[in-house]
N, C-alpha and C positions, 0 to 999 in steps of 0.2 A: 653058751660059748661067749667068752669075753670079747668086747669090741676091740678091733685091731687098729683101725686108723685113728689119727689124732682127732679128726672131726667126730668120729663115732664115740670115742672116749669122752669128748667134750659134751656131746648130746646126752650120753648116759649120766655124766656128772650133773648136767643141768636138770634132768628128770629127777635125780636123787635129791638135789638141793630143794627143788620146788615141792616134792613130796614131803620132805622133812619140815619145810617151812609151814606147809598146810596142816600136817599132822600135829605139830607142836602147838599151834596157836589155839586150838580148841575153840572156845567161845570168843576169843579176842578177835576183833576186826582185823583183817589182813593188813590194812593200811597202817593201823596202830602197831601191829606186831612186827612190822618191818624193822623198826629201830632195834628190837631185841636180836633178831637174826643177824642184821648187818653189824650191829655193835659187837656181838660175840665173835663174828667172823674177823672183825678188826682186832679185837683183843687177842685172838689166836695168832693173827698175822704178826702183830708187833712183838709178841712174846717169842715167836719162832725166829723172826728177823733179828731181834736183839741177841738171842742165844747163839744163832749162827755166826753173828759178827764177833762176839766175844770168843767163842770157841775157835774160830778161824785164827784169830790173833795168837791164842795160846798154842794151837797146834803148830803154827808157823814158827813159834818161838822154841819148839822142841818138845812140848808136853802133849804127845799124841793121844793120851787117854783122858785129857781134861774135858769135863762136861759142866758147863755153868749151871745147868738145871739141878745138878746134884750137890752143888756147893752150899754150905751153911750161910745164912744171911749175914752172920757176923764177919765173914771173910770176903763178902762181895763188894764192899765199898771201894776196893782198889781200882775198880773200873769205872766208877760213877762219872767222874769229871770228863774223861775221854769219851765215854759213850754218849753223854748228854751233848757234848760239843759236836759229835758226828751224827748221831741219830735224832737228837732233839728231846729224848726222854730216857728214863732209866726204870728198870723193873727189878726188884729183889728176886732171888731164885724162888722163894716160897710163894711169891705173887705171880709167877708165870702161869699162863693158861693151863699147861699140862699138869702142873702141881696142884693148882686149885681144883682142877677137874678130878684128880685122883682122890682128893679128900671130900669131894662134894656130897656123895651119898651119906657120909657119916657126919657131915657138918650141919648141926642143928641151926647154926647161925650163918648159913651160906649167904643170905641176902646182905648181912652186915659185913661178911668177909669180902664180897664183891664190891660193895660200896667203898670199903676201906682201900681195896686194891686200886680202884679207879681214881680215888682221891690221891693216893700215893703217886700214881703215874703222872697225873696233872701237876702235883706239887714238885715232882722231880725237875720240871722245866722252869720253875719260878726263878726269875732273875737272869735267865739265859736268853739267848737270841731266839730260841724256839718257843718262848712262853706264849705268845699270841697264837701260834700255830697249834699248840696242844690244848690250850685253855678251853674248857667246856665241851671237849669231844665226847664225853660220856654223859652229858647232861640229859639226853633223851632216853638213856637206858636206865629207867627208873625201876630198880630192883625191889622197891617196896610198894609198887602200884597194885591196887585192887584188881586191875585188869588181868594180872597173872594168877590171881586166886584170892579167895575171901579170907584166908588165914595165912599166917607166916609159914606154916608147914606146907600148905598147898603151893604157895609161891616158891618156896625152896625146892619143892618137888619138880615144879616146872623149870626152874633155873638149872637144876641138876640134869634134867633131860636135855635141855638146850645145850649145855656144855658138852654132854656126851655126843649129841647129834652133830654139832659143829666140829668137835674133835675127831669124829669118825669120817668126816668128808675126805675122800681120797685126793688130797691136794698135794701129795708128795712131800718130800723133805725139802726144807728151805735150801739146804746145801746142793740139792739137785736142780737148782734153777727153776723152781716152781712159781716164780714171781707172776707169770702170766696167768696161772691157774687161779690165784687169789683174786687178781684184778678181773679176770674173766667171770669168775663166780659172782663177784660183786655187781658187775655190769648186768649179768643175766638176772640176778635177783631184782635189781632196781627196775629193769625193763618189765619184768613180770608183775611187780607190784604196781607199776604205772599203768600197765595194760588192764589190770583188774580193779583199779581204784576209781575209774571214771574220771570226770573232768578235774576234780579236786586234786587227784594224785598225778594225773598224766601231764599236767602243765609244767612240771619241773624237769621233765626228761625228754630229750630229743632223740628219736630213733637213731641207732648207730649208723645206718646207711646214709641218712641225711647229714649227720655230723661229719662223716668222712667226705662227702661231696663238698660241704662248706669249707672244710679244712683244705682240701685239694685246690679249690678255686683260689684261695688266698695265697697259695705258694707256687702257682704256675711260673715256671722259669727260675725257681729258686731252690737251692739245696739246703739253705738254712735261713733263719730269721733271728732278729734280736730277741723277741719275746712275743707271746701271744696273749690275747685279752678277750674276756667276755663280761660285759657290764651287767648281765642277768644270768649269772653263771650256773644257777640251778645246782644239779648234782655234780657238775664239773666234767661230765662225760664228753661234752663237745670240745673242751680244751684238750682233753687227753687224746683225742684223735690225732693230734700232731705228733704224738709219740709213734703212732703207726705210720703216719705219712712221711715224717722227716726223721724220726728218732729223737729221743730226749736230748742227746748231745748236740743236736742241730737247732735246738731252741736255746740259744746261747745264754740268755738271761732269765729264762723261766716262764712260769705260767701265772697269769694275773686274772683276777676277777672280783666281782662284788655281788652279794646276794642279800635280798631284803628279809627273807624268811630264815629264822634262826635254825630250825631243824634241818632245812635244806642246805644251809651254809655248813652245818656240821657234816652232813652227808658228803658234801664236796671235798672238805678237808680229809675225811676218812678215805674217799676215793683216791685222792692224791697219794696218800701213804700206801694204799693197797696196790697201786701201780708203781710202787718203789720210786716215787718222786720225793727226793729229800726235802725236809722242811725248808732248807735254804733256797730251794729252787721253785717254790711257789709262794705267792703273795695273794691270799684271798681275804677279802674284807666283808664284814657284816654291816649292812646299812642300805639306805635308799640312794641308789646311784644318781637319780635325777636331782635330788635335793641336797644330799651330802656325799658327793663323790669322793672316793679315795683315789690315790695315784695322780693327783693334780700335778705334782712336781716331778713325776717320772718321765723318762725319755719316751717319746711317742712310740706307738706299737706298729710293727711292720705287718702283723696279721691280727685281724679282729674278726671274731665269729660270734654270732648270737642268735638266739631264738627268744626275743623278749616277749613279755606277756602281751596278749592280744587285748587291745582296747581297755587297758587298765586306766584307772583314774589317777590324776596327779594334781598338784596345786595349780599349775599353769598360771594364768594371769591373776589368780587370787593372791599370789605373792608378787608384789610390785618390783622386787629386786631381780626376779628371774629374767626379765626382758633385757636386763643389762649384763646378765651372765655371759661370759665370753663364748660359751658353747652355743647359746641360743640366739644371741644378739645379731649375728650376721644375717639371719633370715628376716629380721625385722618383725617377727611375729612368733608367738608361742604355739605349740601344738594344743589342740582343744583339751579342756580339763577332763573330758570323758574319754579321750583317746590319746594316750601318751606315746603311741607307736613312733611318731616322727620326732618326738623329744629324744627317745633313745637313739634314733638315727643321727640326729644332730650331735648328740653327745659322742657317739662313736666317730663321726667325722672329725670332731675336735681332737680326739685322742689318737687319730690315725697319723702315722708317719708319712712324710712326703713321698716315699717310695713304697708305701704300704698298700694293702688291699683289705677291704672289709666286706664280708659276706653275711647278709642279715636276712633272716626269715621275716617276711612281711605278709600281712593278711590283705585280701583283695582291695578293700575300700580305700586303703592308704594310697593306692596308685591312681585313683581317679576322682576322689571326692573333692568338692570345692572348698571355699572358705580358707581358713588358715592353712589347711593341709596343702591346698593348691599353691599358696604363696611359698611354702617351704619347698615344694617340688620345683617351683620356678627358680628359687635360689640355687637348688642343686643342679638343675639343667643349665641355667645361664652361666654358672661358674664351672661347668664341664666336669662335675664330680661323679655323675652316674655313668658307670662303665657298661653295665648289663642288667637286664631284668629277665629272670628265668621262671616261667610258669611251671609249677610242680603239679603232680596229679592230686586228686581228691583223696581224703581218708588215709593220709600217711601218718598223722600224729595221734597220740593218745589224747583223749578228752575232746576231740573235735573231728568232724569229717570234712571241714572246709578245705578247698584247694588253696594252698599258700603259694607265695612266690619268693624267690631269692633276689634281693637287691644288692648289687655289687657296686661299691664305691671305690674310687681312686682319686688321688690328688694330682697325679702327674700323667695325664693321658696324652697320647700323641695325636689323636684325632678328635674332632668335635661331633661325635655321634654316640649312639647307644646301640648295643647288640640286644636284640629281643629273641629269646628262645622259647618255643612252645613245647615243653616236655610233659604236657598233660596226659599223653598216652604212654609215657615211659614207665610202666609198672607191671607187676604181676600180683594177682590177688592170692595172698597166703593167709589162711585162717580168716579172721574177721577184719584184716587190715590190708591195704595196698603196700607193696614193698618196692623200693628202688633196688633192683638187682645190679650186679657189677656191670652187666651189659648196658643197662640204662644209664648208670653213672658215667660209664666210658663215653657213650654217645653225647651226653650233655657236656662233659669236660672237653671232648674233642671239638665240639662246636664252639665252646667258649674260647678255647685256645687258638683255633684257626681263624675265627671270626669270618668265616665264609658263608654266604647266604645259601640256604637249602629250602626248596619249595616246601611250604606248609610246616617248616620247623624252625628256621632261623633267618633273621633279616637284620640289616643295618639301617638305622634311621637317623638322619642328621638332627642336631639339636634345634635348628630353626624350624624343621617340620614338626617336631614335638611341641615347640612353642606355639605354632599355628594351630595345633590340635588341643589347645587349652591346657598344655602341660600334663596331658593324660599319658601315663606310662604303663597302662595295662597292656599286657602282651597281645591279647585278642584284638586290640585296636590296630596292630601292625602286622602280625603274622596271620596270613589268610588260612583259615581252616580248610582242610582237604574236603572236597565234595564227594561223599561216598555214595551218593544216589546213582542208580543205574541210568545209563543213557537210554532214552525211549525213542523208538522209531514211530513218528507221528502217523505216517501212512499205514503202517501195520496196525497201530493202535486203533485208528479209525475203522479199518477193515474188521478188526475184532469186535469193536462196538456194534458195527452193522450186523455182524453174524449173531451177536447176542440179541439185538433188537428183533431180528427176523425169527430167531428161535423163540423169543418171548411171544411173538404174534402167533406162531404155530401152537404153542402151549395154550394160549388164551382161546384159540379156535377149538382146540381139542376139549378144553374144559367146558366151553359153551355147549358143545355137542353133547357131552356127558350130562350136563345139567338139564338140557332140553329133553334128552331121553328119559331121565328120571322123572321130570315133571309130566311127560306124556304117559309114563307107566302109572303114575298116581291118579291121573284123570281117567 
């Protein structure tokens, strides 16, 4: 019997996607094969998106039978300029996913066909406003890789199967508002690849429930923001949570971010398209945020969210110019070369609007270690930028089991104190990971919003008390853990011990008598 509820249908679709992804990859490592599955999903998406856009225009103009996919290439250029201006790219009818798929089984040069199609799509954006958003999107989908097969024939066989599998996914017709299905399928695949890839793969993906909590923290009391930003954007999923939390139209000037890893940067751009974020509404850059930051000249961001890499190395004081960088100079010291965590924090503070909020995932040592990190914390506390520190449970993230925290920064606080929340017990074990369910996120968010003390969960600490505690901002230093030990009645305990001792004496006497009887019998 077919699934009836939306959630059941989604679960069924997820199982199908994951089965296909694993069946198709064969001997290819799953982490390597993800680019093929995700890339083909993207290719199908933009083909259907563009076809629906052109068809809608023609249908509204009175030609109800028009179908762009059936049009000869020679007649298709009428739409090119308008489509590139609106969508950022153009695809000839013969290059559409559905048409390439139809010919795939008979195309002995399928690898060359796909390579040409991908180059044509990128070339369609040359010289336009969307050029940087489209450029290189298919670079990781290497149709000539030996990973797909040892011969051209074997590679093409694999590619044809991949086209069929992605084409058969029940994602609905674009005209029937299936936007969320494409985006959801992509999110699910990235999560599964991250979960199965170990540390190397998991670091680029923030679990959706953590992403949603971060986004909601930054928009408390707001119905819209100017724009959102993540300086370690990864696959872009964290930014896209603002679509769920506020709606795309309430992020007035779009989604911004920067990513150092080229493959992951491509994943993030594809993720934007698959969530129907127009090229004009996102601005993602490739590069090292700490050394060569983009968006210097942009208006500061009202919402910043990030899960930056843990204890990554950076130039630090090896680069004499960085101490004068306006992002880092105010603290008077640079983050350690082996631990760039607080360099990312200072960068985000610099990019934060006066009325903005930043929610940053931090690993434990950042909150209490000495040296340069203590001096940076001192700067943050003395200038009243730290709004809250939220202790999260262990084992939430892919690639690590460490318990992380959320550091919340604001530039316009009304009080000189910090809210500490101990949410270390707010989780449910599902599979091999802990999860923040909606009830857990709600409790955390309510405590953050009301700022009311709760025994063993939330407390407010003045900045002067934090300074007296060596600028330690670890939650466990301020929120007293609940004592779950049972209360013991000492009188009753002593009586029980006395009974045990008396009983031991009786047993010893009995044993002595038995031994004496045995020795007497032997003699």
